[in-house]
C-alpha positions in Angstrom: 106.1 84.2 115.1 109.5 85.1 115.7 113.1 84.1 117.3 115.1 85.7 119.9 118.3 87.4 119.2 120.3 84.7 121.1 118.6 81.6 119.9 116.9 80.4 122.9 113.2 81.2 122.5 110.8 80.8 119.5 107.5 82.8 120.1 104.1 82.2 118.5 100.9 84.0 118.5 97.7 82.8 118.5 93.8 83.1 117.7 93.4 81.4 121.4 94.4 85.0 123.2 97.9 83.7 123.7 101.2 83.8 122.9 103.6 81.0 124.0 107.5 80.5 124.3 109.3 77.4 123.3 112.7 76.9 124.8 114.9 75.8 122.0 117.8 75.2 124.5 115.6 72.4 126.1 116.1 68.8 125.3 112.8 68.7 123.7 111.7 72.4 122.7 108.2 71.1 121.8 107.7 69.1 125.3 106.3 72.2 127.1 105.9 76.2 126.4 105.6 79.2 128.6 101.9 80.2 128.0 101.7 84.0 128.0 97.7 85.1 129.4 96.4 88.0 129.6 95.3 89.4 126.2 91.4 89.2 126.1 91.4 88.8 122.2 93.6 87.0 119.7 97.0 87.9 119.5 98.2 89.4 116.0 102.2 90.0 116.5 105.4 89.9 118.1 108.7 91.4 118.8 111.5 90.3 120.9 113.9 93.1 121.8 117.9 92.7 120.4 118.9 92.6 124.2 116.6 89.8 124.6 115.2 91.6 127.6 111.7 92.4 126.4 108.9 90.4 124.6 106.2 92.6 122.8 102.6 91.0 121.9 100.1 92.9 120.1 96.6 92.0 120.0 93.2 92.6 118.8 91.7 93.5 122.5 93.5 97.1 121.7 96.4 96.6 123.7 100.2 96.0 123.6 102.0 93.7 126.3 105.6 93.9 127.3 106.4 90.3 129.2 109.8 90.3 130.6 112.3 87.1 129.4 114.9 87.9 131.8 112.5 87.1 134.9 112.2 83.7 136.5 108.7 83.6 135.3 108.2 85.5 131.8 104.6 84.7 132.2 104.1 86.9 135.5 103.3 90.6 135.6 103.6 91.7 132.2 103.3 95.5 131.5 99.8 96.4 129.6 100.2 99.3 126.8 97.0 101.2 126.6 97.0 104.0 124.4 94.9 102.7 120.9 91.0 102.9 120.3 91.3 99.7 118.1 93.0 96.9 117.3 96.7 96.5 117.4 98.1 95.4 114.3 101.7 95.5 114.4 104.7 95.6 116.9 108.5 96.2 116.8 111.4 97.0 118.7 114.1 99.3 117.8 117.6 97.6 117.6 118.9 100.3 120.1 116.3 98.6 122.5 114.8 102.4 123.2 111.5 102.0 121.1 108.7 100.2 120.8 106.2 100.7 118.0 102.6 99.9 117.5 100.1 100.2 115.0 96.5 100.3 114.6 93.2 99.9 113.0 92.6 103.9 115.1 94.7 105.1 112.1 97.7 105.8 114.7 100.7 104.7 115.5 102.6 104.7 118.8 106.0 105.2 120.1 106.6 103.8 123.5 109.9 104.8 125.4 111.3 101.5 127.0 113.9 103.7 129.0 111.4 105.7 130.3 110.7 104.7 134.3 107.1 104.3 133.2 107.2 102.8 129.7 103.6 102.3 129.5 102.9 106.2 130.2 102.0 108.4 127.4 103.4 107.3 124.2 104.3 109.8 121.4 101.5 109.4 118.6 101.7 109.3 114.9 99.2 111.0 113.3 98.8 111.3 109.5 97.6 107.9 108.2 94.1 107.9 107.4 93.0 104.4 107.6 94.3 101.6 109.7 98.4 100.9 110.3 98.8 97.2 109.3 102.6 97.4 109.6 105.8 99.2 111.6 109.3 98.5 111.1 112.7 100.5 112.6 115.5 100.6 110.3 118.6 99.0 111.8 120.4 102.3 111.9 117.6 103.1 114.4 116.9 106.7 112.2 113.8 105.8 110.4 110.4 103.9 111.8 108.3 103.0 108.4 104.5 102.4 108.9 102.3 100.8 106.4 98.6 101.2 106.1 95.1 100.3 104.6 95.1 104.1 103.1 97.8 102.9 100.5 100.5 105.1 101.6 103.6 104.2 103.9 105.1 107.0 106.0 109.2 107.1 107.2 109.2 108.7 110.5 112.8 110.6 111.7 113.4 109.4 115.0 116.7 111.5 115.0 114.5 114.7 114.6 113.4 117.0 117.5 109.8 115.8 117.1 109.5 112.1 115.5 105.9 113.0 114.5 106.3 116.1 112.8 106.7 115.9 108.9 107.3 112.1 107.6 108.1 111.2 104.3 104.7 110.1 102.8 105.2 107.2 100.1 102.6 107.2 98.0 101.7 105.2 94.7 100.4 101.7 95.8 96.7 101.3 94.5 95.5 99.1 97.5 96.3 98.8 101.1 100.1 98.3 102.3 100.1 94.8 104.3 103.7 94.5 105.5 106.7 96.8 105.2 110.6 95.2 105.7 114.0 97.6 105.7 117.3 95.9 104.4 119.5 95.3 107.0 122.5 97.4 105.2 119.6 100.5 105.6 119.6 100.8 102.0 116.3 99.4 100.9 112.4 99.8 102.4 110.2 97.3 100.9 106.4 97.8 100.8 103.9 95.2 99.5 100.3 95.5 98.7 97.2 94.2 98.0 97.8 95.9 94.4 99.6 92.6 93.4 103.1 94.3 93.7 105.9 95.1 96.1 108.0 98.5 95.8 111.5 99.2 96.7 112.3 102.6 98.0 115.4 103.7 98.5 116.4 105.5 101.6 120.1 106.4 100.4 118.5 108.5 98.1 117.9 112.4 98.9 114.3 111.6 98.5 113.2 108.2 99.8 109.6 108.8 97.8 111.1 109.4 94.2 111.5 106.4 91.4 110.6 103.3 93.6 111.4 100.5 91.7 108.3 98.3 91.1 108.1 94.6 91.6 105.6 92.9 89.2 104.7 89.2 88.5 102.6 88.4 91.6 98.8 87.6 90.2 97.2 88.5 93.4 97.3 90.0 97.1 101.0 90.6 98.3 101.1 89.7 101.6 104.7 89.2 103.2 108.2 90.5 102.6 111.3 89.6 104.0 115.1 90.4 103.3 117.6 88.0 104.4 120.5 89.3 106.8 123.2 90.1 104.1 120.7 92.1 102.5 120.8 90.2 98.8 117.4 88.5 98.7 114.2 89.6 98.9 111.4 87.3 99.2 107.5 88.1 98.4 104.6 86.2 99.5 101.2 86.1 97.9 98.0 85.0 97.8 98.7 83.6 94.3 100.2 80.5 96.1 104.0 81.3 95.5 106.6 83.2 97.1 109.0 85.1 94.7 112.8 85.4 95.6 114.3 89.2 94.4 117.9 89.8 93.9 118.8 93.2 95.6 122.4 93.1 94.1 121.2 92.8 90.6 121.6 95.6 88.2 118.0 95.7 88.2 116.2 94.0 91.1 112.6 93.8 89.3 114.2 91.4 86.8 114.3 87.6 86.8 112.7 86.9 90.1 112.9 83.4 90.9 109.0 81.8 91.6 108.9 79.1 94.5 105.7 76.9 94.0 104.2 74.3 95.8 101.9 76.2 98.3 98.2 75.0 97.1 97.1 78.3 99.2 98.1 82.0 99.5 101.5 82.5 101.3 100.9 84.1 104.6 104.3 84.9 106.2 107.9 84.4 105.2 111.3 84.0 106.9 115.0 83.9 106.2 117.2 82.3 108.5 120.0 84.2 110.4 122.5 82.2 108.3 121.3 83.3 105.1 121.0 79.7 104.0 117.3 78.7 104.6 113.9 80.3 103.1 110.7 79.5 105.4 107.3 80.5 103.8 103.9 79.7 105.7 100.9 79.3 103.9 97.0 79.3 104.7 97.8 75.2 103.9 99.5 74.8 107.2 102.4 73.1 106.1 105.2 75.3 106.1 108.0 75.1 103.4 111.8 74.9 103.6 113.8 76.4 100.5 117.5 76.5 100.2 119.0 80.0 99.3 122.8 78.8 98.9 124.1 77.7 95.5 125.3 74.5 96.9 122.0 73.4 98.6 120.0 74.5 95.3 122.4 72.3 93.7 121.6 69.0 95.4 117.9 70.0 95.2 118.3 70.3 91.9 120.0 66.4 91.4 117.4 65.0 93.7 114.0 66.7 92.6 114.6 67.4 89.2 117.3 64.9 87.5 118.5 67.1 84.9 120.9 70.2 84.5 119.8 73.7 84.8 118.3 75.4 81.5 119.8 78.3 80.3 117.3 80.5 81.7 117.9 79.0 85.3 121.7 79.4 84.7 121.4 82.7 84.1 119.6 83.6 87.3 121.4 81.6 89.6 125.0 82.0 88.0 124.8 85.5 86.1 127.7 86.0 83.7 129.6 82.7 83.8 129.7 80.4 81.1 127.0 77.9 80.8 128.0 74.1 81.8 126.4 71.1 82.8 126.6 71.1 86.5 126.1 66.9 86.8 127.9 65.4 83.4 126.1 62.3 84.7 122.7 63.5 84.2 120.7 65.1 81.0 121.0 68.4 79.8 117.9 70.6 79.8 116.8 69.6 76.6 117.4 65.9 76.7 114.8 63.6 78.1 115.5 62.1 81.5 115.2 58.1 81.9 113.0 57.8 84.7 114.1 56.1 88.0 112.6 53.0 89.3 111.2 53.0 92.6 
């Protein structure tokens, strides 16, 4: 699932071998969709270029496809990208609109040059992973391509090098396969999440990004998904333990005091933070998506409506660190006082 940068399109991928474009500018976006047919197996991942030109889809059929969003009919004449010998698990387009990256079960990642006359020809093959590549992500400054693999490692490929395929930075430490990677909008952090129930923060500003990652513990099962807010403050992780967690990347210790978001009855499969930094969306195998407020004023309103009491001292430290505790709602009970039930 993804949104186009101009907020016109929502794209969804499916096990029915198709992707769909939903026009958010239409009077009723749900009434009609553009169905993108051509893949011969389920569609695993999608990415839209920053200039709104290309939609890329990755499929279990071993191919990726490029769909022209500027065409009168985006569903017509897709460009088929062949080069993998296994399931294509992941796809991403760089912010300078030059590169498309794919990651596959054949242990390879591929770089496709979208500025070439024939973008489908002769991708640059990135070799080194020993098992399936599950995730790919470009850094916002177009310096790095990050890949995450079932071989328990992530790799950083230097796109500014004469040969980006040579001498990647190998990030080791996870005890199980890496399921997702994410780079913060300020180019500071690479986040990896794993089946070992942890996420790790790698400092891209350090002389050696592979040294001394920050370990994020607390989940009780596989960590499936990560997302970072556009202001680079919040990191969210989603897990098979039915929860998501919010980590403050601006805190002195980002690993301390995560906020646990409960409510799903099955594993959290995907997370996304809106462009206005206001809302977090979590998706789960229990099917209903959940919307969580990230702004303080929204949290306060939610606390009043849902909890009917003031913040506990522990909650206050998370949301208002360094400020003297006070009752946010003078008319409501304190954290140690019994609230009066409200009649329906």
